N, CA, C and O atoms as a Tinker XYZ file with bonds, in Angstrom:
   504  protein
     1  N    -71.828000  -80.347000   -9.918000    73     2
     2  CA   -71.380000  -81.969000   -9.453000    64     1     3
     3  C    -70.929000  -82.071000   -8.328000    63     2     4     5
     4  O    -69.946000  -81.395000   -8.028000    81     3
     5  N    -71.614000  -83.081000   -7.244000    73     3     6
     6  CA   -71.212000  -83.335000   -6.064000    64     5     7
     7  C    -71.047000  -84.907000   -6.011000    63     6     8     9
     8  O    -71.727000  -85.794000   -6.526000    81     7
     9  N    -69.857000  -84.957000   -5.176000    73     7    10
    10  CA   -69.241000  -86.198000   -5.057000    64     9    11
    11  C    -69.523000  -86.887000   -3.576000    63    10    12    13
    12  O    -69.307000  -86.084000   -2.668000    81    11
    13  N    -69.900000  -88.020000   -3.189000    73    11    14
    14  CA   -70.007000  -87.963000   -1.973000    64    13    15
    15  C    -69.393000  -89.429000   -1.314000    63    14    16    17
    16  O    -69.730000  -90.552000   -1.692000    81    15
    17  N    -68.508000  -89.152000   -0.347000    73    15    18
    18  CA   -68.038000  -90.609000   -0.058000    64    17    19
    19  C    -68.443000  -91.097000    1.354000    63    18    20    21
    20  O    -68.141000  -90.222000    2.166000    81    19
    21  N    -68.942000  -92.032000    1.870000    73    19    22
    22  CA   -69.274000  -92.333000    3.155000    64    21    23
    23  C    -67.906000  -93.000000    3.813000    63    22    24    25
    24  O    -66.880000  -93.355000    3.233000    81    23
    25  N    -68.193000  -93.043000    5.017000    73    23    26
    26  CA   -67.100000  -93.672000    6.002000    64    25    27
    27  C    -67.867000  -93.749000    7.388000    63    26    28    29
    28  O    -68.837000  -93.094000    7.768000    81    27
    29  N    -66.997000  -94.948000    8.161000    73    27    30
    30  CA   -67.595000  -94.695000    9.240000    64    29    31
    31  C    -68.021000  -96.468000    9.600000    63    30    32    33
    32  O    -67.825000  -97.038000   10.674000    81    31
    33  N    -68.544000  -96.973000    8.540000    73    31    34
    34  CA   -68.942000  -98.462000    8.988000    64    33    35
    35  C    -68.180000  -99.179000    9.515000    63    34    36    37
    36  O    -67.061000  -98.772000    9.825000    81    35
    37  N    -68.633000 -100.581000    9.783000    73    35    38
    38  CA   -67.898000 -101.510000   10.601000    64    37    39
    39  C    -68.844000 -102.255000   11.216000    63    38    40    41
    40  O    -70.053000 -102.028000   11.186000    81    39
    41  N    -68.018000 -103.605000   12.061000    73    39    42
    42  CA   -68.825000 -104.390000   12.647000    64    41    43
    43  C    -68.862000 -104.111000   14.060000    63    42    44    45
    44  O    -67.864000 -103.809000   14.713000    81    43
    45  N    -70.031000 -104.218000   14.523000    73    43    46
    46  CA   -70.483000 -103.834000   15.871000    64    45    47
    47  C    -71.399000 -104.943000   16.589000    63    46    48    49
    48  O    -71.859000 -105.848000   15.892000    81    47
    49  N    -71.649000 -104.900000   17.831000    73    47    50
    50  CA   -72.432000 -106.020000   18.306000    64    49    51
    51  C    -73.813000 -105.084000   18.541000    63    50    52    53
    52  O    -73.813000 -103.858000   18.651000    81    51
    53  N    -74.964000 -105.947000   18.590000    73    51    54
    54  CA   -76.489000 -105.101000   18.966000    64    53    55
    55  C    -76.219000 -104.584000   20.151000    63    54    56    57
    56  O    -75.622000 -105.083000   21.104000    81    55
    57  N    -76.760000 -103.427000   20.002000    73    55    58
    58  CA   -76.800000 -102.905000   21.107000    64    57    59
    59  C    -75.726000 -101.536000   21.286000    63    58    60    61
    60  O    -75.923000 -100.724000   22.190000    81    59
    61  N    -74.561000 -101.390000   20.300000    73    59    62
    62  CA   -73.662000 -100.618000   20.053000    64    61    63
    63  C    -74.151000  -99.236000   19.245000    63    62    64    65
    64  O    -75.013000  -99.150000   18.371000    81    63
    65  N    -73.550000  -98.476000   19.664000    73    63    66
    66  CA   -73.674000  -97.202000   18.676000    64    65    67
    67  C    -72.739000  -97.097000   17.471000    63    66    68    69
    68  O    -71.703000  -97.758000   17.550000    81    67
    69  N    -72.938000  -96.384000   16.389000    73    67    70
    70  CA   -71.718000  -96.166000   15.360000    64    69    71
    71  C    -72.496000  -94.800000   14.882000    63    70    72    73
    72  O    -73.704000  -94.563000   14.897000    81    71
    73  N    -71.447000  -94.019000   14.471000    73    71    74
    74  CA   -71.437000  -92.748000   13.500000    64    73    75
    75  C    -70.747000  -93.260000   12.488000    63    74    76    77
    76  O    -69.695000  -93.897000   12.466000    81    75
    77  N    -71.785000  -92.746000   11.286000    73    75    78
    78  CA   -71.277000  -92.491000    9.614000    64    77    79
    79  C    -71.327000  -91.324000    9.220000    63    78    80    81
    80  O    -72.219000  -90.499000    9.416000    81    79
    81  N    -70.304000  -91.212000    8.611000    73    79    82
    82  CA   -70.145000  -89.838000    7.883000    64    81    83
    83  C    -70.196000  -89.734000    6.435000    63    82    84    85
    84  O    -69.943000  -90.758000    5.800000    81    83
    85  N    -70.467000  -88.728000    5.842000    73    83    86
    86  CA   -70.457000  -88.592000    4.474000    64    85    87
    87  C    -69.958000  -87.208000    4.211000    63    86    88    89
    88  O    -70.567000  -86.202000    4.572000    81    87
    89  N    -68.512000  -87.201000    3.390000    73    87    90
    90  CA   -68.176000  -86.239000    3.196000    64    89    91
    91  C    -68.294000  -85.599000    1.357000    63    90    92    93
    92  O    -67.777000  -86.306000    0.492000    81    91
    93  N    -68.852000  -84.535000    1.024000    73    91    94
    94  CA   -69.191000  -84.018000    0.011000    64    93    95
    95  C    -68.432000  -83.250000   -0.634000    63    94    96    97
    96  O    -68.013000  -82.321000    0.056000    81    95
    97  N    -68.046000  -83.261000   -1.792000    73    95    98
    98  CA   -67.204000  -82.304000   -2.612000    64    97    99
    99  C    -67.917000  -81.224000   -3.355000    63    98   100   101
   100  O    -68.994000  -81.352000   -3.939000    81    99
   101  N    -67.272000  -80.266000   -3.276000    73    99   102
   102  CA   -68.247000  -78.987000   -4.320000    64   101   103
   103  C    -68.707000  -78.131000   -3.559000    63   102   104   105
   104  O    -69.296000  -78.401000   -2.512000    81   103
   105  N    -68.441000  -76.716000   -4.096000    73   103   106
   106  CA   -69.245000  -75.526000   -3.297000    64   105   107
   107  C    -70.754000  -75.253000   -2.993000    63   106   108   109
   108  O    -71.328000  -74.314000   -2.441000    81   107
   109  N    -71.180000  -76.410000   -3.551000    73   107   110
   110  CA   -73.026000  -76.200000   -3.400000    64   109   111
   111  C    -73.637000  -77.035000   -2.481000    63   110   112   113
   112  O    -74.863000  -77.120000   -2.409000    81   111
   113  N    -72.852000  -77.682000   -1.747000    73   111   114
   114  CA   -72.966000  -78.843000   -0.832000    64   113   115
   115  C    -74.507000  -78.220000   -0.098000    63   114   116   117
   116  O    -75.496000  -78.950000   -0.034000    81   115
   117  N    -74.516000  -76.874000    0.389000    73   115   118
   118  CA   -75.672000  -76.296000    1.232000    64   117   119
   119  C    -76.941000  -76.339000    0.329000    63   118   120   121
   120  O    -78.077000  -76.155000    0.767000    81   119
   121  N    -76.656000  -76.586000   -0.914000    73   119   122
   122  CA   -78.007000  -76.039000   -1.482000    64   121   123
   123  C    -79.065000  -77.491000   -1.671000    63   122   124   125
   124  O    -80.240000  -77.368000   -2.020000    81   123
   125  N    -78.487000  -78.714000   -1.407000    73   123   126
   126  CA   -78.709000  -80.100000   -1.463000    64   125   127
   127  C    -79.250000  -80.433000   -0.031000    63   126   128   129
   128  O    -78.512000  -80.360000    0.951000    81   127
   129  N    -80.774000  -80.862000    0.063000    73   127   130
   130  CA   -81.040000  -81.511000    1.108000    64   129   131
   131  C    -80.347000  -82.937000    1.069000    63   130   132   133
   132  O    -80.236000  -83.527000   -0.005000    81   131
   133  N    -79.860000  -83.508000    2.313000    73   131   134
   134  CA   -79.174000  -84.797000    2.147000    64   133   135
   135  C    -79.826000  -86.019000    3.107000    63   134   136   137
   136  O    -80.349000  -85.829000    4.205000    81   135
   137  N    -79.674000  -87.275000    2.454000    73   135   138
   138  CA   -80.220000  -88.292000    3.075000    64   137   139
   139  C    -79.480000  -89.586000    3.003000    63   138   140   141
   140  O    -78.582000  -89.789000    2.186000    81   139
   141  N    -79.858000  -90.389000    3.822000    73   139   142
   142  CA   -79.428000  -91.833000    4.083000    64   141   143
   143  C    -80.092000  -92.916000    3.720000    63   142   144   145
   144  O    -81.247000  -92.976000    4.142000    81   143
   145  N    -79.734000  -93.744000    3.099000    73   143   146
   146  CA   -80.469000  -94.993000    2.513000    64   145   147
   147  C    -79.605000  -96.222000    3.164000    63   146   148   149
   148  O    -78.460000  -96.238000    3.617000    81   147
   149  N    -80.523000  -97.171000    3.045000    73   147   150
   150  CA   -79.233000  -98.657000    3.344000    64   149   151
   151  C    -80.129000  -99.302000    2.411000    63   150   152   153
   152  O    -81.138000  -98.898000    1.834000    81   151
   153  N    -79.312000 -100.763000    2.403000    73   151   154
   154  CA   -79.439000 -101.617000    1.166000    64   153   155
   155  C    -78.842000 -102.984000    2.074000    63   154   156   157
   156  O    -77.627000 -103.131000    2.207000    81   155
   157  N    -79.995000 -104.122000    2.778000    73   155   158
   158  CA   -79.376000 -105.327000    2.809000    64   157   159
   159  C    -79.359000 -106.326000    1.891000    63   158   160   161
   160  O    -80.323000 -106.274000    1.127000    81   159
   161  N    -78.529000 -107.303000    1.679000    73   159   162
   162  CA   -78.776000 -108.338000    0.803000    64   161   163
   163  C    -79.823000 -108.607000    0.445000    63   162   164   165
   164  O    -80.695000 -108.432000    1.295000    81   163
   165  N    -80.216000 -109.064000   -0.716000    73   163   166
   166  CA   -81.446000 -109.369000   -1.463000    64   165   167
   167  C    -82.587000 -108.684000   -1.268000    63   166   168   169
   168  O    -83.667000 -109.223000   -1.511000    81   167
   169  N    -82.492000 -107.169000   -0.717000    73   167   170
   170  CA   -83.523000 -106.443000   -0.378000    64   169   171
   171  C    -83.611000 -105.153000   -1.249000    63   170   172   173
   172  O    -82.625000 -104.889000   -1.936000    81   171
   173  N    -84.603000 -104.390000   -1.289000    73   171   174
   174  CA   -84.706000 -103.081000   -1.910000    64   173   175
   175  C    -83.663000 -101.935000   -0.865000    63   174   176   177
   176  O    -83.458000 -102.123000    0.334000    81   175
   177  N    -83.216000 -100.982000   -1.525000    73   175   178
   178  CA   -82.636000  -99.900000   -1.205000    64   177   179
   179  C    -83.665000  -99.150000    0.212000    63   178   180   181
   180  O    -84.854000  -99.373000   -0.018000    81   179
   181  N    -83.568000  -98.769000    0.853000    73   179   182
   182  CA   -84.825000  -98.342000    1.813000    64   181   183
   183  C    -84.339000  -96.754000    2.322000    63   182   184   185
   184  O    -83.191000  -96.411000    2.038000    81   183
   185  N    -84.946000  -96.105000    2.835000    73   183   186
   186  CA   -84.771000  -94.872000    3.302000    64   185   187
   187  C    -84.585000  -94.865000    4.958000    63   186   188   189
   188  O    -85.228000  -95.527000    5.772000    81   187
   189  N    -83.786000  -94.158000    5.145000    73   187   190
   190  CA   -83.510000  -94.165000    6.699000    64   189   191
   191  C    -83.504000  -92.849000    7.261000    63   190   192   193
   192  O    -84.057000  -92.767000    8.358000    81   191
   193  N    -82.944000  -91.637000    6.713000    73   191   194
   194  CA   -83.177000  -90.350000    7.222000    64   193   195
   195  C    -82.606000  -89.516000    6.492000    63   194   196   197
   196  O    -81.473000  -89.675000    6.037000    81   195
   197  N    -83.536000  -88.245000    6.240000    73   195   198
   198  CA   -83.041000  -86.762000    5.649000    64   197   199
   199  C    -83.077000  -85.829000    6.062000    63   198   200   201
   200  O    -84.015000  -85.493000    6.786000    81   199
   201  N    -82.033000  -85.001000    5.756000    73   199   202
   202  CA   -82.124000  -83.732000    6.292000    64   201   203
   203  C    -82.229000  -82.355000    5.406000    63   202   204   205
   204  O    -81.619000  -82.366000    4.338000    81   203
   205  N    -82.769000  -81.472000    5.672000    73   203   206
   206  CA   -82.880000  -80.250000    4.716000    64   205   207
   207  C    -81.650000  -79.464000    4.639000    63   206   208   209
   208  O    -80.734000  -79.636000    5.444000    81   207
   209  N    -81.602000  -78.601000    3.686000    73   207   210
   210  CA   -80.449000  -77.711000    3.419000    64   209   211
   211  C    -79.606000  -76.982000    4.245000    63   210   212   213
   212  O    -78.384000  -76.875000    4.145000    81   211
   213  N    -80.471000  -76.406000    5.207000    73   211   214
   214  CA   -80.270000  -75.886000    6.303000    64   213   215
   215  C    -79.930000  -76.569000    7.662000    63   214   216   217
   216  O    -79.465000  -75.985000    8.641000    81   215
   217  N    -80.188000  -77.698000    7.587000    73   215   218
   218  CA   -80.092000  -78.761000    8.822000    64   217   219
   219  C    -81.413000  -78.459000    9.749000    63   218   220   221
   220  O    -81.594000  -79.162000   10.742000    81   219
   221  N    -82.297000  -77.453000    9.435000    73   219   222
   222  CA   -83.334000  -77.313000   10.440000    64   221   223
   223  C    -84.283000  -78.351000   10.536000    63   222   224   225
   224  O    -84.650000  -78.682000   11.663000    81   223
   225  N    -84.790000  -78.981000    9.439000    73   223   226
   226  CA   -85.526000  -80.003000    9.586000    64   225   227
   227  C    -85.009000  -81.160000    8.947000    63   226   228   229
   228  O    -84.100000  -81.246000    8.121000    81   227
   229  N    -85.891000  -82.239000    9.572000    73   227   230
   230  CA   -85.085000  -83.571000    9.290000    64   229   231
   231  C    -86.590000  -84.645000    9.454000    63   230   232   233
   232  O    -87.660000  -84.501000   10.046000    81   231
   233  N    -86.140000  -85.479000    8.798000    73   231   234
   234  CA   -87.208000  -86.567000    8.685000    64   233   235
   235  C    -86.792000  -88.010000    8.658000    63   234   236   237
   236  O    -85.755000  -88.231000    8.033000    81   235
   237  N    -87.540000  -89.281000    9.346000    73   235   238
   238  CA   -86.805000  -90.497000    9.606000    64   237   239
   239  C    -87.933000  -91.388000    9.295000    63   238   240   241
   240  O    -89.135000  -91.121000    9.294000    81   239
   241  N    -87.265000  -92.624000    9.002000    73   239   242
   242  CA   -88.312000  -93.818000    8.758000    64   241   243
   243  C    -88.468000  -94.174000   10.202000    63   242   244   245
   244  O    -87.588000  -94.095000   11.060000    81   243
   245  N    -89.795000  -94.608000   10.372000    73   243   246
   246  CA   -90.539000  -95.229000   11.287000    64   245   247
   247  C    -89.292000  -96.324000   11.822000    63   246   248   249
   248  O    -88.961000  -96.055000   12.976000    81   247
   249  N    -88.829000  -97.041000   11.460000    73   247   250
   250  CA   -87.883000  -98.149000   11.827000    64   249   251
   251  C    -86.818000  -97.650000   12.869000    63   250   252   253
   252  O    -86.388000  -98.277000   13.837000    81   251
   253  N    -86.514000  -96.486000   12.490000    73   251   254
   254  CA   -85.307000  -95.886000   13.080000    64   253   255
   255  C    -85.363000  -94.917000   13.915000    63   254   256   257
   256  O    -84.335000  -94.456000   14.412000    81   255
   257  N    -86.831000  -94.357000   14.260000    73   255   258
   258  CA   -87.012000  -93.078000   15.122000    64   257   259
   259  C    -86.721000  -93.344000   16.459000    63   258   260   261
   260  O    -87.023000  -94.381000   17.051000    81   259
   261  N    -86.058000  -92.274000   16.977000    73   259   262
   262  CA   -85.386000  -92.395000   18.687000    64   261   263
   263  C    -84.105000  -93.173000   18.498000    63   262   264   265
   264  O    -83.317000  -92.958000   19.418000    81   263
   265  N    -83.747000  -93.852000   17.758000    73   263   266
   266  CA   -82.668000  -94.368000   17.789000    64   265   267
   267  C    -81.290000  -93.951000   17.049000    63   266   268   269
   268  O    -80.130000  -94.155000   17.406000    81   267
   269  N    -81.882000  -93.196000   15.713000    73   267   270
   270  CA   -81.160000  -92.632000   14.546000    64   269   271
   271  C    -80.933000  -91.186000   14.496000    63   270   272   273
   272  O    -81.940000  -90.501000   14.677000    81   271
   273  N    -80.077000  -90.710000   14.336000    73   271   274
   274  CA   -80.061000  -88.853000   14.261000    64   273   275
   275  C    -78.946000  -88.559000   13.008000    63   274   276   277
   276  O    -77.775000  -88.912000   12.865000    81   275
   277  N    -79.855000  -87.755000   12.178000    73   275   278
   278  CA   -79.096000  -87.241000   10.861000    64   277   279
   279  C    -78.686000  -85.832000   11.330000    63   278   280   281
   280  O    -79.522000  -85.211000   11.987000    81   279
   281  N    -77.354000  -85.186000   11.039000    73   279   282
   282  CA   -77.136000  -83.817000   11.298000    64   281   283
   283  C    -76.142000  -83.335000    9.914000    63   282   284   285
   284  O    -75.592000  -84.155000    9.178000    81   283
   285  N    -76.082000  -82.344000    9.805000    73   283   286
   286  CA   -75.187000  -81.533000    8.832000    64   285   287
   287  C    -73.926000  -80.776000    9.243000    63   286   288   289
   288  O    -73.746000  -80.632000   10.453000    81   287
   289  N    -73.174000  -80.354000    8.526000    73   287   290
   290  CA   -72.211000  -79.478000    9.061000    64   289   291
   291  C    -71.945000  -78.945000    7.662000    63   290   292   293
   292  O    -71.239000  -79.590000    6.885000    81   291
   293  N    -72.550000  -77.664000    7.287000    73   291   294
   294  CA   -72.445000  -77.028000    5.736000    64   293   295
   295  C    -70.808000  -76.409000    5.655000    63   294   296   297
   296  O    -70.101000  -76.440000    4.648000    81   295
   297  N    -70.506000  -75.962000    6.721000    73   295   298
   298  CA   -69.020000  -75.408000    6.728000    64   297   299
   299  C    -68.050000  -76.428000    6.252000    63   298   300   301
   300  O    -67.091000  -76.270000    5.496000    81   299
   301  N    -68.524000  -77.615000    6.897000    73   299   302
   302  CA   -67.382000  -78.762000    6.388000    64   301   303
   303  C    -67.870000  -79.831000    5.569000    63   302   304   305
   304  O    -67.402000  -80.969000    5.543000    81   303
   305  N    -69.003000  -79.329000    4.788000    73   303   306
   306  CA   -69.491000  -80.031000    3.797000    64   305   307
   307  C    -69.707000  -81.404000    4.115000    63   306   308   309
   308  O    -69.525000  -82.282000    3.272000    81   307
   309  N    -70.197000  -81.717000    5.631000    73   307   310
   310  CA   -70.576000  -82.968000    5.858000    64   309   311
   311  C    -72.042000  -83.481000    6.359000    63   310   312   313
   312  O    -72.803000  -82.805000    7.050000    81   311
   313  N    -72.267000  -84.647000    5.940000    73   311   314
   314  CA   -73.477000  -84.950000    6.780000    64   313   315
   315  C    -73.392000  -86.387000    7.640000    63   314   316   317
   316  O    -72.795000  -87.259000    7.008000    81   315
   317  N    -73.781000  -86.720000    8.705000    73   315   318
   318  CA   -73.447000  -87.613000    9.545000    64   317   319
   319  C    -74.615000  -88.230000   10.129000    63   318   320   321
   320  O    -75.644000  -87.578000   10.309000    81   319
   321  N    -74.498000  -89.651000   10.486000    73   319   322
   322  CA   -75.544000  -90.566000   10.659000    64   321   323
   323  C    -75.416000  -91.221000   12.151000    63   322   324   325
   324  O    -74.586000  -92.118000   12.293000    81   323
   325  N    -76.287000  -90.766000   13.390000    73   323   326
   326  CA   -75.457000  -91.591000   14.470000    64   325   327
   327  C    -76.542000  -92.098000   14.753000    63   326   328   329
   328  O    -77.646000  -91.590000   14.950000    81   327
   329  N    -76.088000  -93.422000   14.769000    73   327   330
   330  CA   -76.863000  -94.349000   15.102000    64   329   331
   331  C    -76.676000  -95.336000   16.776000    63   330   332   333
   332  O    -75.556000  -95.668000   17.164000    81   331
   333  N    -77.904000  -95.662000   17.542000    73   331   334
   334  CA   -77.430000  -96.082000   18.640000    64   333   335
   335  C    -78.478000  -97.206000   18.792000    63   334   336   337
   336  O    -79.472000  -97.281000   18.069000    81   335
   337  N    -78.218000  -97.983000   19.678000    73   335   338
   338  CA   -79.197000  -99.221000   19.868000    64   337   339
   339  C    -79.309000 -100.128000   18.710000    63   338   340   341
   340  O    -80.256000 -100.853000   18.405000    81   339
   341  N    -78.019000  -99.936000   18.038000    73   339   342
   342  CA   -77.926000 -101.190000   16.743000    64   341   343
   343  C    -78.753000 -102.342000   16.917000    63   342   344   345
   344  O    -78.747000 -102.902000   18.013000    81   343
   345  N    -79.473000 -102.778000   15.972000    73   343   346
   346  CA   -79.736000 -104.271000   15.957000    64   345   347
   347  C    -79.597000 -105.010000   14.911000    63   346   348   349
   348  O    -79.417000 -104.368000   13.876000    81   347
   349  N    -79.620000 -106.313000   14.797000    73   347   350
   350  CA   -78.902000 -107.163000   13.563000    64   349   351
   351  C    -79.673000 -106.823000   12.229000    63   350   352   353
   352  O    -79.215000 -107.212000   11.155000    81   351
   353  N    -81.026000 -105.983000   12.307000    73   351   354
   354  CA   -81.491000 -105.721000   11.190000    64   353   355
   355  C    -81.474000 -104.357000   10.572000    63   354   356   357
   356  O    -82.060000 -103.808000    9.639000    81   355
   357  N    -80.420000 -103.972000   11.610000    73   355   358
   358  CA   -79.910000 -102.635000   10.787000    64   357   359
   359  C    -78.683000 -102.780000   10.071000    63   358   360   361
   360  O    -78.091000 -101.736000    9.797000    81   359
   361  N    -78.190000 -103.853000    9.720000    73   359   362
   362  CA   -77.053000 -104.522000    9.236000    64   361   363
   363  C    -77.266000 -104.283000    7.615000    63   362   364   365
   364  O    -78.138000 -104.933000    7.038000    81   363
   365  N    -76.505000 -103.399000    6.945000    73   363   366
   366  CA   -76.923000 -103.199000    5.324000    64   365   367
   367  C    -75.444000 -102.532000    5.214000    63   366   368   369
   368  O    -74.556000 -102.350000    6.047000    81   367
   369  N    -75.571000 -102.222000    3.708000    73   367   370
   370  CA   -74.491000 -100.859000    2.987000    64   369   371
   371  C    -75.438000  -99.885000    3.293000    63   370   372   373
   372  O    -76.644000 -100.086000    3.142000    81   371
   373  N    -74.816000  -98.494000    3.853000    73   371   374
   374  CA   -75.461000  -97.388000    3.881000    64   373   375
   375  C    -74.901000  -96.467000    2.917000    63   374   376   377
   376  O    -73.710000  -96.249000    2.694000    81   375
   377  N    -76.061000  -95.885000    2.302000    73   375   378
   378  CA   -75.707000  -94.892000    1.160000    64   377   379
   379  C    -76.194000  -93.291000    1.733000    63   378   380   381
   380  O    -77.189000  -92.964000    2.379000    81   379
   381  N    -75.055000  -92.477000    1.205000    73   379   382
   382  CA   -75.540000  -91.090000    1.518000    64   381   383
   383  C    -76.007000  -90.735000    0.124000    63   382   384   385
   384  O    -75.543000  -91.320000   -0.855000    81   383
   385  N    -77.108000  -89.587000   -0.001000    73   383   386
   386  CA   -77.533000  -89.334000   -1.120000    64   385   387
   387  C    -77.984000  -87.596000   -1.123000    63   386   388   389
   388  O    -78.153000  -86.988000   -0.066000    81   387
   389  N    -78.089000  -87.154000   -2.048000    73   387   390
   390  CA   -78.086000  -85.416000   -2.333000    64   389   391
   391  C    -79.329000  -85.434000   -3.440000    63   390   392   393
   392  O    -79.376000  -86.144000   -4.444000    81   391
   393  N    -80.311000  -84.478000   -3.001000    73   391   394
   394  CA   -81.549000  -84.106000   -3.688000    64   393   395
   395  C    -81.673000  -82.210000   -3.680000    63   394   396   397
   396  O    -81.705000  -81.449000   -2.714000    81   395
   397  N    -81.705000  -82.005000   -4.692000    73   395   398
   398  CA   -82.041000  -80.320000   -4.481000    64   397   399
   399  C    -83.494000  -80.101000   -3.862000    63   398   400   401
   400  O    -83.603000  -79.271000   -2.959000    81   399
   401  N    -84.473000  -80.713000   -4.246000    73   399   402
   402  CA   -85.712000  -80.138000   -3.734000    64   401   403
   403  C    -86.174000  -81.008000   -2.259000    63   402   404   405
   404  O    -86.004000  -82.223000   -2.157000    81   403
   405  N    -86.757000  -80.187000   -1.205000    73   403   406
   406  CA   -87.057000  -80.978000    0.173000    64   405   407
   407  C    -88.778000  -81.007000    0.090000    63   406   408   409
   408  O    -89.507000  -80.062000    0.388000    81   407
   409  N    -89.140000  -82.117000   -0.312000    73   407   410
   410  CA   -90.479000  -82.352000   -0.590000    64   409   411
   411  C    -90.720000  -83.873000    0.203000    63   410   412   413
   412  O    -90.488000  -84.969000   -0.306000    81   411
   413  N    -91.234000  -83.629000    1.550000    73   411   414
   414  CA   -91.356000  -84.999000    2.390000    64   413   415
   415  C    -91.963000  -85.790000    1.518000    63   414   416   417
   416  O    -91.025000  -86.364000    0.963000    81   415
   417  N    -93.012000  -86.201000    1.024000    73   415   418
   418  CA   -93.292000  -87.139000    0.608000    64   417   419
   419  C    -92.895000  -87.893000   -0.288000    63   418   420   421
   420  O    -93.371000  -89.006000   -0.513000    81   419
   421  N    -91.917000  -87.332000   -0.937000    73   419   422
   422  CA   -90.714000  -87.661000   -2.098000    64   421   423
   423  C    -89.214000  -88.235000   -1.191000    63   422   424   425
   424  O    -88.534000  -89.146000   -1.663000    81   423
   425  N    -88.943000  -87.730000   -0.200000    73   423   426
   426  CA   -87.867000  -88.129000    0.397000    64   425   427
   427  C    -87.556000  -89.851000    0.645000    63   426   428   429
   428  O    -86.428000  -90.311000    0.821000    81   427
   429  N    -88.541000  -90.477000    0.619000    73   427   430
   430  CA   -88.375000  -91.700000    1.087000    64   429   431
   431  C    -88.097000  -92.477000   -0.195000    63   430   432   433
   432  O    -87.708000  -93.626000    0.016000    81   431
   433  N    -88.221000  -92.069000   -1.655000    73   431   434
   434  CA   -88.036000  -93.035000   -2.491000    64   433   435
   435  C    -86.303000  -92.411000   -3.256000    63   434   436   437
   436  O    -85.823000  -91.278000   -3.234000    81   435
   437  N    -85.946000  -93.247000   -3.649000    73   435   438
   438  CA   -84.289000  -93.212000   -4.149000    64   437   439
   439  C    -84.561000  -92.249000   -5.443000    63   438   440   441
   440  O    -83.660000  -91.447000   -5.687000    81   439
   441  N    -85.862000  -92.239000   -6.416000    73   439   442
   442  CA   -86.001000  -91.212000   -7.222000    64   441   443
   443  C    -85.836000  -89.703000   -6.951000    63   442   444   445
   444  O    -86.255000  -89.117000   -5.953000    81   443
   445  N    -85.146000  -89.146000   -8.014000    73   443   446
   446  CA   -85.124000  -87.619000   -7.568000    64   445   447
   447  C    -83.691000  -87.242000   -6.992000    63   446   448   449
   448  O    -83.269000  -86.103000   -7.190000    81   447
   449  N    -82.946000  -88.147000   -6.298000    73   447   450
   450  CA   -81.855000  -87.955000   -5.904000    64   449   451
   451  C    -80.823000  -87.936000   -6.824000    63   450   452   453
   452  O    -80.645000  -88.955000   -7.491000    81   451
   453  N    -80.079000  -86.933000   -6.997000    73   451   454
   454  CA   -79.126000  -86.541000   -7.873000    64   453   455
   455  C    -78.107000  -87.091000   -7.821000    63   454   456   457
   456  O    -77.788000  -87.507000   -8.935000    81   455
   457  N    -77.124000  -87.403000   -6.761000    73   455   458
   458  CA   -75.942000  -87.873000   -6.597000    64   457   459
   459  C    -75.836000  -88.837000   -5.314000    63   458   460   461
   460  O    -76.387000  -88.423000   -4.294000    81   459
   461  N    -75.357000  -89.752000   -5.277000    73   459   462
   462  CA   -75.059000  -91.212000   -4.287000    64   461   463
   463  C    -73.634000  -91.511000   -4.118000    63   462   464   465
   464  O    -72.954000  -91.809000   -5.100000    81   463
   465  N    -73.200000  -91.458000   -3.091000    73   463   466
   466  CA   -72.123000  -92.211000   -2.497000    64   465   467
   467  C    -71.825000  -93.760000   -3.081000    63   466   468   469
   468  O    -72.486000  -94.314000   -3.960000    81   467
   469  N    -70.807000  -94.254000   -2.459000    73   467   470
   470  CA   -70.310000  -95.885000   -2.937000    64   469   471
   471  C    -70.967000  -96.798000   -1.611000    63   470   472   473
   472  O    -71.310000  -97.981000   -1.621000    81   471
   473  N    -71.005000  -95.929000   -0.616000    73   471   474
   474  CA   -71.672000  -96.974000    0.297000    64   473   475
   475  C    -70.779000  -97.388000    1.369000    63   474   476   477
   476  O    -69.616000  -97.591000    1.020000    81   475
   477  N    -71.059000  -97.557000    2.576000    73   475   478
   478  CA   -70.429000  -98.182000    3.410000    64   477   479
   479  C    -70.958000  -99.076000    4.299000    63   478   480   481
   480  O    -72.080000  -98.812000    4.734000    81   479
   481  N    -70.308000 -100.264000    4.742000    73   479   482
   482  CA   -71.093000 -101.457000    5.398000    64   481   483
   483  C    -70.668000 -101.485000    6.639000    63   482   484   485
   484  O    -69.569000 -101.379000    7.184000    81   483
   485  N    -72.193000 -101.716000    7.122000    73   483   486
   486  CA   -72.325000 -101.729000    8.661000    64   485   487
   487  C    -73.073000 -103.357000    8.982000    63   486   488   489
   488  O    -74.101000 -103.846000    8.512000    81   487
   489  N    -72.252000 -103.817000    9.803000    73   487   490
   490  CA   -72.762000 -105.372000   10.355000    64   489   491
   491  C    -72.828000 -105.273000   11.826000    63   490   492   493
   492  O    -71.992000 -104.860000   12.630000    81   491
   493  N    -74.319000 -105.867000   12.035000    73   491   494
   494  CA   -74.277000 -106.107000   13.699000    64   493   495
   495  C    -74.371000 -107.120000   13.850000    63   494   496   497
   496  O    -75.064000 -107.750000   13.051000    81   495
   497  N    -73.672000 -107.863000   15.042000    73   495   498
   498  CA   -73.744000 -109.188000   15.396000    64   497   499
   499  C    -74.577000 -108.866000   16.764000    63   498   500   501
   500  O    -74.586000 -107.885000   17.507000    81   499
   501  N    -75.394000 -110.328000   16.782000    73   499   502
   502  CA   -76.164000 -110.486000   17.731000    64   501   503
   503  C    -75.575000 -111.376000   18.801000    63   502   504
   504  O    -76.222000 -111.631000   19.817000    81   503
């Protein structure tokens, strides 16, 4: 069982940076690949970024490549999302998620993610 708790969201201006954190409980954190998704009002939950169990591999949505970096610290049971040059279209509730298998074609869908956090709101003013 893994419990995920996101934090770090808030109100920022376009062009600002923000770092989201996801704290995971449980001693099996390092056995899970981790990801961030986001959901804006009236829209489907969409994939943002994922990182492999060791942290060596990462995968990003095209819309955020070059602006957003995912990282993890297995010693601290933490995963992070560093967001730079934020745009109004980045505004959403951001969710942390965990899955057992690192299968790149499957990473972008919500299916097969075993655990989800409650989300943290990011608001970007123009």
